[in-house]
SEKOL-703197 format. One record per atom (N, C-alpha, C): x, y, z; atom name. Coordinates in steps of 0.02 Angstrom, whole numbers. Layout:
// residues N
       u       v       w   a
       X       Y       Z  CA
...
This chain:
// residues 89
       u       v       w   a
    -627    2018   -1439   N
    -576    2058   -1413  CA
    -510    2047   -1456   C
    -476    2100   -1477   N
    -416    2090   -1512  CA
    -355    2102   -1462   C
    -309    2064   -1475   N
    -245    2070   -1429  CA
    -193    2109   -1472   C
    -163    2156   -1434   N
    -107    2194   -1467  CA
     -43    2162   -1450   C
      -4    2143   -1498   N
      59    2112   -1486  CA
     113    2145   -1527   C
     178    2139   -1503   N
     230    2171   -1534  CA
     248    2127   -1596   C
     259    2161   -1648   N
     280    2123   -1711  CA
     353    2124   -1725   C
     392    2152   -1678   N
     462    2154   -1685  CA
     499    2140   -1621   C
     563    2126   -1625   N
     599    2110   -1565  CA
     603    2171   -1520   C
     624    2164   -1458   N
     631    2216   -1411  CA
     686    2261   -1439   C
     676    2326   -1432   N
     723    2377   -1457  CA
     791    2368   -1428   C
     798    2363   -1363   N
     863    2353   -1331  CA
     862    2289   -1291   C
     884    2236   -1322   N
     884    2172   -1289  CA
     926    2174   -1224   C
     905    2135   -1174   N
     946    2131   -1113  CA
    1011    2092   -1127   C
    1060    2121   -1098   N
    1128    2090   -1109  CA
    1160    2084   -1044   C
    1209    2035   -1041   N
    1247    2028    -978  CA
    1295    2088    -967   C
    1307    2126   -1018   N
    1352    2184   -1011  CA
    1319    2243    -973   C
    1258    2238    -958   N
    1222    2291    -919  CA
    1234    2291    -847   C
    1256    2235    -819   N
    1271    2230    -748  CA
    1337    2258    -736   C
    1346    2291    -676   N
    1410    2322    -658  CA
    1461    2264    -646   C
    1524    2279    -665   N
    1576    2232    -655  CA
    1597    2228    -585   C
    1640    2180    -567   N
    1662    2176    -494  CA
    1704    2241    -478   C
    1744    2266    -524   N
    1786    2324    -513  CA
    1739    2385    -501   C
    1686    2392    -543   N
    1641    2446    -531  CA
    1605    2442    -465   C
    1585    2382    -444   N
    1555    2374    -377  CA
    1602    2391    -318   C
    1666    2375    -329   N
    1715    2397    -278  CA
    1720    2472    -274   C
    1722    2503    -332   N
    1723    2576    -332  CA
    1663    2608    -303   C
    1604    2581    -314   N
    1542    2608    -286  CA
    1543    2599    -210   C
    1568    2541    -184   N
    1569    2531    -113  CA
    1621    2577     -82   C
    1675    2593    -117   N
    1725    2639     -89  CA
    1699    2709     -83   C
    1650    2727    -126   N
    1624    2794    -124  CA
    1557    2798     -81   C
    1534    2742     -53   N
    1475    2740     -18  CA
    1472    2786      43   C
    1529    2792      81   N
    1531    2838     137  CA
    1513    2907     118   C
    1542    2932      60   N
    1532    2996      35  CA
    1457    3005      14   C
    1430    2958     -19   N
    1362    2961     -42  CA
    1315    2963      20   C
    1326    2924      70   N
    1285    2924     130  CA
    1286    2993     168   C
    1348    3019     172   N
    1356    3085     201  CA
    1319    3141     164   C
    1324    3135      97   N
    1289    3188      59  CA
    1215    3179      62   C
    1188    3118      69   N
    1118    3109      78  CA
    1093    3138     143   C
    1135    3127     197   N
    1117    3158     263  CA
    1116    3231     258   C
    1166    3265     224   N
    1164    3336     215  CA
    1102    3360     177   C
    1086    3325     120   N
    1026    3342      87  CA
     962    3336     128   C
     958    3281     167   N
     903    3275     212  CA
     894    3332     258   C
     950    3357     287   N
     947    3416     330  CA
     929    3476     295   C
     950    3484     233   N
     927    3547     198  CA
     856    3542     172   C
     831    3482     153   N
     766    3474     132  CA
     713    3495     188   C
     732    3478     247   N
     690    3495     303  CA
     677    3569     308   C
     724    3607     287   N
     720    3682     291  CA
     681    3712     235   C
     657    3676     187   N
     624    3703     131  CA
     556    3734     150   C
     522    3707     200   N
     458    3733     218  CA
     454    3765     289   C
     510    3776     318   N
     510    3812     382  CA
     574    3849     395   C
     573    3900     437   N
     634    3932     452  CA
     680    3888     492   C
     747    3903     485   N
     798    3865     521  CA
     800    3883     596   C
     805    3833     635   N
     813    3843     708  CA
     887    3834     722   C
     907    3844     785   N
     974    3832     806  CA
     995    3761     797   C
     949    3717     813   N
     959    3642     808  CA
     969    3626     734   C
     931    3654     690   N
     940    3643     618  CA
    1008    3665     594   C
    1031    3721     615   N
    1097    3746     599  CA
    1154    3697     619   C
    1148    3672     678   N
    1196    3625     703  CA
    1191    3561     665   C
    1134    3539     645   N
    1125    3475     608  CA
    1159    3486     541   C
    1146    3543     509   N
    1178    3553     445  CA
    1252    3561     449   C
    1280    3593     496   N
    1352    3597     506  CA
    1384    3527     517   C
    1353    3488     560   N
    1378    3420     573  CA
    1372    3379     509   C
    1320    3382     470   N
    1313    3345     410  CA
    1366    3366     357   C
    1381    3433     356   N
    1430    3461     307  CA
    1499    3437     326   C
    1512    3436     394   N
    1579    3409     418  CA
    1588    3336     398   C
    1534    3299     402   N
    1536    3227     383  CA
    1550    3218     313   C
    1522    3258     272   N
    1534    3257     200  CA
    1610    3273     187   C
    1633    3325     212   N
    1703    3343     207  CA
    1748    3284     229   C
    1734    3258     287   N
    1775    3205     313  CA
    1773    3141     269   C
    1713    3124     246   N
    1707    3068     201  CA
    1748    3076     135   C
    1743    3140     108   N
    1780    3151      46  CA
    1856    3152      59   C
    1876    3176     114   N
    1950    3175     131  CA
    1971    3102     141   C
    1934    3061     175   N
    1951    2990     184  CA
    1951    2954     119   C
    1905    2968      73   N
    1902    2937       4  CA
    1963    2958     -34   C
    1979    3023     -30   N
    2043    3046     -68  CA
    2105    3019     -41   C
    2110    3009      26   N
    2166    2978      54  CA
    2174    2906      35   C
    2118    2870      34   N
    2117    2798      12  CA
    2144    2793     -57   C
    2117    2838    -102   N
    2131    2835    -174  CA
    2208    2853    -184   C
    2231    2896    -143   N
    2302    2917    -151  CA
    2353    2870    -121   C
    2332    2832     -76   N
    2379    2788     -39  CA
    2395    2727     -83   C
    2456    2702     -85   N
    2470    2642    -126  CA
    2438    2583     -93   C
    2411    2535    -138   N
    2381    2476    -115  CA
    2437    2426     -95   C
    2423    2398     -35   N
    2473    2354     -10  CA
    2442    2284     -18   C
    2484    2241     -47   N
    2458    2172     -65  CA
    2479    2128      -4   C
    2452    2069       1   N
    2466    2021      54  CA
    2535    1988      43   C
    2563    2002     -13   N
    2632    1968     -26  CA
    2691    2007       6   C
    2676    2065      32   N
    2726    2110      60  CA
    2760    2077     122   C
    2825    2077     123   N
    2856    2047     178  CA
    2900    2095     218   C
């Protein structure tokens, strides 16, 4: 039996630069409410792909849509508000 082996180095070697930085993780966490609200809306819409919408489905979609709008509003307000440090007296 012959073994097949790579005769060259890996094309894209793993680097420490591929991990998100602390600042990027903070930004991701700040946007997580919006992401979760959008996932909930998508879940409500996906359910309707194979059946007609009922009154309950319509309410579920409206609630999910309102949550998306509220999460986006809150994220925009957090981004627009000045950051207050602990040194303020």
